[in-house]
N, C-alpha and C positions, 0 to 999 in steps of 0.2 A: 485456536491458534492466534497469537497476536501477529500484526502484521511485520514487526521487526524479525520474529522467529520465522515467519514464511519467507521473508526476504532472505534471510540467512540460509535457510534450507535450500532455497532456489540457487543461491550462490555456489553452495557445496555440490549440488547436483550439476550445475554448469561446469564447475572445476573437475569434478570426477568424470564427466562426459567428455571433456577435452583431453584429459590424462589417458583414458582407456580408448579414445576413438569412437565412443558411442555417441553418434550425432543425435539420436533421438533423447537420450538423457540430458545431453547439453541443451537441446532445444526446450525441453521440459523445464529445466532450470531457468532459463531465460524467462519462459512463460510465467512460473511461479514467481519470479522478481517483479514482472511487470503488473500481475495481479496485485501483488502486495503494495507496490506503489501507487496503482490506481485506488486501492482502498484506503490508503493514507491520505491521498489528496480529497478523495470524497468525505472522509470523516472531518478533515480540516475544513473544507467548504460548509459543510453541515454545522459545524461549531461556530464558524464566522456568520452563518445565518442566523442562528440562534442567538447570537450576541447582538446582531443588528435588531431582530424583533425585540428582544429585551430592551435594548436602547430606545426604541421607538415607543415602547409600551411606557417606559419611564417618562420620556419627553412628552406624551400625551396626558399623563396624570398631572403634569405641571400646570 
């Protein structure tokens, strides 16, 4: 599942937990959102690192 979908699913769980007073569901939703955000950050960092490596390879060839 995509990070955006996981984030939305987590938000829905959090809201449902708040509405129903189900603290565990609310906490689970917050956890799902945090996991999705961390995966997004890790993916972004990986892409940046790959870009830097590619840039260095191009500079080295010149």
